[in-house]
C-alpha positions as CSV (number, residue, x, y, z in Angstrom):
1,M,-24.4,-19.0,19.3
2,P,-23.0,-22.0,17.5
3,K,-21.8,-21.6,14.1
4,P,-23.5,-23.6,10.9
5,S,-22.4,-24.7,8.3
6,A,-23.0,-23.7,4.6
7,S,-24.4,-27.3,4.2
8,S,-26.7,-27.2,7.0
9,N,-30.2,-25.1,6.3
10,A,-29.0,-22.6,8.4
11,S,-29.8,-19.2,6.5
12,A,-28.6,-15.4,6.7
13,F,-29.9,-12.0,5.5
14,F,-27.4,-9.6,4.2
15,L,-28.8,-5.6,4.1
16,S,-26.4,-3.6,2.6
17,P,-27.1,-0.2,1.1
18,E,-23.6,0.1,-1.2
19,A,-22.6,-2.8,-3.4
20,P,-20.5,-5.6,-1.5
21,V,-18.1,-5.7,-4.0
22,A,-14.2,-4.6,-4.0
23,G,-13.7,-1.6,-6.2
24,S,-16.6,0.3,-4.6
25,G,-14.8,2.1,-2.4
26,G,-13.6,0.7,1.3
27,G,-17.4,0.4,2.7
28,G,-17.9,-2.1,-0.7
29,L,-14.5,-3.8,0.6
30,R,-15.8,-4.3,4.4
31,S,-19.3,-5.5,3.0
32,A,-17.5,-8.1,0.7
33,S,-15.3,-9.5,3.7
34,L,-18.5,-10.0,5.9
35,L,-20.6,-11.3,2.9
36,E,-17.6,-14.2,2.0
37,Y,-17.8,-15.1,5.6
38,L,-21.6,-15.3,5.7
39,R,-21.7,-17.0,2.6
40,S,-19.3,-20.0,4.1
41,N,-21.1,-20.3,6.7
42,Y,-25.3,-20.1,5.7
43,E,-27.5,-20.2,3.1
44,T,-27.4,-16.0,2.5
45,E,-29.4,-13.9,1.2
46,V,-28.2,-10.2,-0.1
47,F,-30.8,-7.3,-0.2
48,R,-30.2,-4.0,-1.7
49,F,-32.8,-0.9,-1.9
50,E,-33.7,0.4,-5.6
51,L,-33.1,4.2,-4.6
52,P,-34.7,6.7,-6.7
53,H,-32.9,9.0,-8.9
54,H,-32.3,12.4,-7.3
55,S,-30.1,14.9,-9.0
56,K,-26.6,16.0,-8.4
57,S,-27.0,19.7,-9.2
58,F,-25.7,22.2,-7.0
59,L,-29.0,23.5,-6.3
60,A,-30.8,19.9,-6.3
61,R,-27.7,19.2,-3.5
62,A,-28.4,22.3,-1.5
63,W,-32.2,22.2,-1.3
64,R,-32.2,18.7,0.1
65,N,-29.1,19.3,2.8
66,G,-31.0,22.3,3.9
67,W,-34.1,20.5,4.2
68,R,-31.9,18.1,6.2
69,F,-30.7,20.4,8.2
70,L,-33.8,22.2,9.2
71,R,-35.0,18.3,10.0
72,A,-31.5,17.3,11.8
73,A,-32.1,14.4,9.9
74,P,-28.4,13.2,8.5
75,P,-28.0,13.0,4.6
76,L,-26.9,9.4,4.3
77,L,-29.4,8.3,7.1
78,D,-32.3,10.3,5.0
79,R,-31.3,8.7,1.7
80,F,-31.7,5.0,2.7
81,S,-34.8,5.6,4.8
82,G,-38.7,4.8,4.5
83,F,-38.1,1.7,2.3
84,E,-39.7,-0.9,4.2
85,N,-42.3,-1.5,1.2
86,Q,-39.2,-2.7,-0.5
87,L,-37.8,-4.8,2.4
88,G,-41.3,-6.6,3.0
89,P,-41.8,-9.0,0.2
90,A,-38.1,-10.5,1.0
91,L,-38.6,-11.1,4.4
92,R,-42.2,-12.4,4.1
93,D,-42.7,-15.6,5.7
94,R,-39.1,-16.4,6.1
95,R,-37.0,-17.0,9.2
96,F,-33.3,-16.2,9.3
97,H,-30.8,-17.7,11.8
98,V,-29.1,-14.0,11.7
99,A,-29.6,-10.8,9.9
100,V,-26.8,-8.4,9.2
101,V,-27.2,-4.6,8.6
102,E,-24.3,-2.8,6.7
103,H,-23.7,0.9,8.1
104,F,-25.8,2.7,10.6
105,W,-27.9,4.4,7.9
106,C,-29.5,0.9,7.7
107,A,-30.4,0.6,11.5
108,P,-33.7,2.1,11.6
109,Y,-34.7,-1.1,9.4
110,A,-34.0,-3.1,12.9
111,R,-37.7,-2.7,13.7
112,A,-38.6,-4.7,10.2
113,L,-36.3,-7.3,10.4
114,R,-36.5,-8.4,14.5
115,P,-39.7,-11.0,13.9
116,H,-37.9,-12.3,11.2
117,C,-34.4,-13.4,12.6
118,D,-32.9,-15.2,15.7
119,R,-30.0,-12.6,15.9
120,L,-29.5,-9.2,14.7
121,V,-26.1,-7.6,14.2
122,L,-25.3,-3.8,12.8
123,D,-21.6,-3.8,11.5
124,L,-20.7,0.0,11.9
125,H,-18.0,0.7,9.6
126,N,-17.6,4.3,11.0
127,I,-19.2,5.9,14.1
128,E,-20.8,8.4,12.3
129,S,-21.2,10.9,15.0
130,M,-17.6,10.8,15.1
131,L,-17.1,11.0,11.3
132,A,-19.8,14.3,11.3
133,R,-18.3,15.7,14.5
134,T,-14.4,15.5,12.9
135,H,-15.8,16.5,9.7
136,A,-17.2,19.4,11.1
137,G,-13.9,20.6,12.7
138,A,-11.9,19.9,9.7
139,T,-14.4,22.6,7.5
140,H,-15.4,25.6,8.0
141,G,-18.6,28.1,7.6
142,I,-21.9,26.6,6.7
143,E,-20.7,23.2,6.0
144,S,-19.3,23.2,9.9
145,I,-22.4,24.4,11.1
146,M,-24.0,21.6,9.4
147,M,-21.9,18.6,10.1
148,S,-22.1,20.0,13.9
149,R,-25.6,19.5,13.8
150,F,-25.9,16.2,12.0
151,A,-23.2,14.9,14.3
152,A,-25.6,15.8,17.2
153,A,-28.3,14.3,15.4
154,Y,-26.2,11.1,15.0
155,E,-25.5,10.5,18.6
156,R,-29.1,10.9,19.7
157,L,-29.8,8.1,16.9
158,E,-26.8,6.0,18.3
159,R,-28.1,5.9,21.8
160,E,-32.1,5.0,19.8
161,W,-30.9,2.0,17.6
162,L,-28.0,0.7,18.8
163,P,-30.1,-1.1,21.5
164,Q,-32.2,-2.8,18.9
165,F,-29.4,-4.9,17.6
166,D,-27.8,-8.0,19.7
167,V,-24.2,-7.1,18.3
168,I,-22.3,-4.3,17.3
169,L,-19.4,-4.8,14.6
170,V,-16.7,-2.0,14.8
171,A,-13.8,-1.3,12.8
172,S,-11.0,-0.8,15.7
173,E,-10.9,-0.7,19.2
174,R,-10.7,3.1,19.2
175,D,-14.6,2.9,17.5
176,R,-15.4,0.1,20.5
177,E,-14.9,2.7,22.8
178,R,-16.9,5.6,21.2
179,I,-20.5,3.6,21.9
180,S,-22.2,1.6,24.0
181,H,-23.5,-1.8,24.1
182,P,-23.4,-5.1,25.7
183,S,-22.2,-6.8,23.2
184,I,-19.5,-5.2,20.4
185,V,-16.5,-6.9,18.2
186,V,-13.9,-5.4,17.1
187,Y,-14.0,-6.7,13.1
188,P,-11.4,-5.4,11.7
189,N,-11.2,-4.0,7.5
190,A,-9.3,-6.1,5.8
191,L,-8.3,-7.2,2.3
192,P,-7.9,-10.5,0.4
193,E,-4.6,-12.1,0.5
194,I,-3.1,-10.2,-2.3
195,A,0.5,-11.4,-3.7
196,R,3.2,-8.6,-3.8
197,P,2.6,-6.5,-6.8
198,N,5.6,-6.5,-9.6
199,V,5.2,-3.5,-11.3
200,P,7.4,-0.6,-12.4
201,E,8.3,2.2,-9.7
202,S,7.9,5.7,-10.6
203,H,9.3,8.9,-8.9
204,S,5.8,9.6,-7.8
205,I,3.8,9.5,-4.4
206,A,0.0,8.6,-4.6
207,F,-3.2,9.0,-2.7
208,S,-6.0,6.7,-3.1
209,G,-10.0,6.3,-2.5
210,N,-13.1,7.1,-3.4
211,L,-12.4,11.0,-4.5
212,E,-15.9,11.6,-4.0
213,Y,-16.1,10.8,0.0
214,H,-15.8,13.9,1.8
215,P,-12.4,13.0,4.3
216,N,-10.8,12.6,0.9
217,I,-11.9,15.6,-0.5
218,E,-10.6,17.6,2.6
219,A,-7.7,15.9,2.3
220,V,-6.7,16.5,-1.0
221,R,-7.6,20.4,-0.6
222,W,-5.1,20.1,2.3
223,F,-2.9,18.4,0.7
224,H,-2.8,20.7,-2.5
225,K,-2.6,24.1,-0.2
226,E,-0.4,23.3,2.3
227,I,1.9,20.0,1.5
228,W,2.2,19.5,-2.3
229,P,4.0,23.1,-2.6
230,R,6.7,22.3,-0.2
231,L,7.3,18.9,-2.0
232,R,7.2,20.8,-5.5
233,E,9.6,23.2,-4.6
234,R,11.8,20.8,-3.0
235,D,11.9,18.2,-5.7
236,P,11.2,19.1,-8.9
237,S,10.8,15.8,-10.9
238,L,8.1,14.8,-8.5
239,Q,5.0,13.4,-9.7
240,C,1.4,13.4,-7.1
241,R,-0.9,10.7,-8.7
242,L,-4.6,10.5,-7.1
243,I,-5.8,7.1,-7.6
244,G,-9.5,6.4,-7.5
245,C,-13.4,6.9,-9.2
246,N,-15.3,9.9,-9.1
247,E,-12.2,12.0,-9.5
248,H,-14.7,14.7,-11.0
249,A,-15.2,15.7,-7.0
250,V,-11.6,16.8,-6.8
251,R,-10.3,18.2,-10.2
252,S,-11.1,22.1,-9.9
253,I,-9.1,21.8,-6.8
254,V,-5.8,20.4,-8.5
255,V,-6.8,22.0,-12.2
256,G,-3.7,23.5,-13.8
257,D,-1.2,21.7,-12.1
258,D,0.7,19.5,-15.0
259,R,2.6,17.2,-12.0
260,I,-0.6,16.0,-10.1
261,R,-2.4,13.4,-12.4
262,L,-6.1,12.0,-12.0
263,T,-5.8,8.1,-12.5
264,G,-9.5,7.5,-12.4
265,A,-11.0,4.3,-11.1
266,V,-8.6,1.3,-11.6
267,D,-8.9,-2.2,-11.6
268,D,-6.1,-3.1,-9.0
269,A,-5.9,-0.5,-6.5
270,V,-2.8,-2.3,-4.9
271,S,-1.0,-2.5,-7.8
272,A,-1.7,1.4,-8.7
273,I,-0.1,2.3,-5.4
274,A,2.6,0.2,-5.8
275,E,3.8,2.3,-8.9
276,S,4.5,5.0,-6.6
277,K,7.2,5.0,-4.0
278,V,5.2,6.5,-1.2
279,C,2.0,6.6,-0.4
280,V,0.5,9.8,1.8
281,V,-2.8,10.0,3.8
282,P,-3.6,13.3,4.8
283,L,-6.7,12.8,6.4
284,L,-8.2,15.7,8.7
285,S,-11.8,13.5,9.6
286,G,-12.8,10.1,9.9
287,S,-13.6,7.1,11.9
288,G,-13.2,3.3,11.6
289,T,-9.6,2.7,9.7
290,R,-8.4,3.5,6.6
291,F,-8.3,1.1,3.5
292,K,-5.6,3.2,1.5
293,I,-3.2,2.4,4.1
294,L,-4.1,-1.1,3.9
295,E,-3.6,-1.3,0.1
296,A,-0.7,0.5,0.3
297,W,0.6,-2.3,3.0
298,A,-0.2,-4.7,0.9
299,A,1.4,-3.1,-2.0
300,A,4.9,-3.2,0.5
301,R,4.8,0.8,0.2
302,A,5.7,3.2,2.8
303,V,2.9,5.6,4.3
304,V,3.1,9.1,5.5
305,S,-0.1,9.7,7.5
306,T,-1.7,12.2,9.8
307,A,-2.5,10.4,13.2
308,I,-6.3,10.2,12.3
309,G,-5.5,9.1,9.2
310,A,-3.8,6.1,10.7
311,E,-6.1,5.7,13.7
312,G,-7.3,2.3,14.8
313,L,-4.7,0.0,13.3
314,G,-2.3,-0.7,16.3
315,A,0.7,0.1,14.3
316,R,3.3,2.2,15.2
317,D,4.9,5.6,14.1
318,G,8.6,4.8,12.5
319,E,8.3,1.0,12.5
320,Q,4.8,0.4,9.7
321,F,4.7,4.2,8.8
322,L,5.6,8.1,9.6
323,I,2.9,10.2,11.3
324,A,2.8,14.0,10.9
325,N,0.2,16.6,11.9
326,H,1.7,19.6,10.6
327,P,2.5,20.5,6.9
328,D,6.0,21.0,7.4
329,D,6.5,17.8,9.2
330,F,4.6,15.8,6.7
331,A,6.5,17.3,3.6
332,A,9.7,16.6,5.7
333,A,8.7,13.0,6.1
334,V,7.7,12.4,2.5
335,L,11.0,13.6,1.4
336,K,13.2,11.7,4.0
337,L,11.1,8.7,2.7
338,L,12.1,9.3,-0.8
339,G,15.5,10.0,-0.3
340,D,16.4,7.3,1.5
341,A,15.1,3.8,-0.5
342,A,16.5,1.6,2.4
343,Y,14.4,3.1,5.1
344,R,11.4,3.2,2.6
345,E,11.8,-0.5,2.0
346,K,11.8,-1.2,5.7
347,L,9.0,0.4,6.4
348,G,7.0,-1.0,3.3
349,E,7.9,-4.3,4.4
350,A,6.9,-4.0,8.1
351,G,4.0,-2.5,6.5
352,R,3.2,-5.8,4.4
353,K,4.2,-8.3,7.2
354,L,1.4,-6.6,9.6
355,Y,-0.7,-7.0,7.0
356,L,-0.3,-10.6,6.6
357,N,-0.7,-10.8,10.1
358,R,-3.8,-8.8,11.1
359,F,-5.3,-7.4,8.2
360,T,-6.3,-10.2,5.3
361,W,-9.5,-11.3,5.3
362,P,-9.0,-15.3,6.6
363,A,-7.0,-13.2,9.9
364,A,-10.4,-10.5,10.2
365,W,-12.7,-13.8,10.2
366,R,-11.1,-14.9,13.3
367,A,-12.7,-12.0,15.5
368,L,-16.0,-13.4,14.3
369,G,-15.8,-16.5,16.3
370,D,-19.3,-17.2,17.9
371,V,-20.6,-13.9,17.0
372,L,-22.0,-15.2,13.4
């Protein structure tokens, strides 16, 4: 498909269920990079739904998710469904060169978009069936049962909705292998080009991300229970910093530990990570790739991650990060880096080099080629 310039009259429609801006989590960052590319090539209209308020109280959430479980309706897909009445006025009597839908949660709007665009693109931040399946494996009891049911629902819905799109964007080669479609393009998660931070370094380790996101909650819980006690004992002066918004979601997990600090939302995640010596990524579930690792690399900080946390980035254990899946191994890797400044710096520099080569916005945009 020939790529127009922004000076032409070609137009694009960009549908995103969350704000496509930096600072709103990994999803917002990915959407922001794609939106910036579109705006450089098209007259672009951005559409977001006006969602009705719903209570986040325990009882309200339990009722909603129980009803979703009975209907086999995955929560986010259910949350963003049924708003065709809002979409209609934005599309009426309009024709777009391309329409881009962010997240599988909004895939059902393909039916409404198809008559108004020449090409329909779905950007999969995660393979939702895989994300739900790994979440089920990382939890227990009713939560595991619910996520297994939602994973099965996502698998069925992916088979139904992915063929409705002309092109599917995924974050990694691993995610490409998890779905079936004749036109899948790997569009990597990426950050803007960020200068190396120049900030004081404390004797601390850092975990970053939206702390309300369920893989991050699981990671904090596992880290606090299984890994942090080993580090606390071996290094009495070590601090742990949990960086990111929605800190209320993990406060009850770490309450009472005066060596763990919740920073809350920060204006510059890369500089905040750079204040620590090591970035930890103890994830037990997920799909796509992790912005927290890209941010650590942009900060030139060494990373210790589980295998699933490091998935999809094309980096090598021992070269751009250390991989450890068992609590003893994870703690040992962190302690090794804390005790060896030269090795810590070597890993951080290798990570920053990989970020500059592959994971800046201009580098990621090369993958789009003739797709958009």
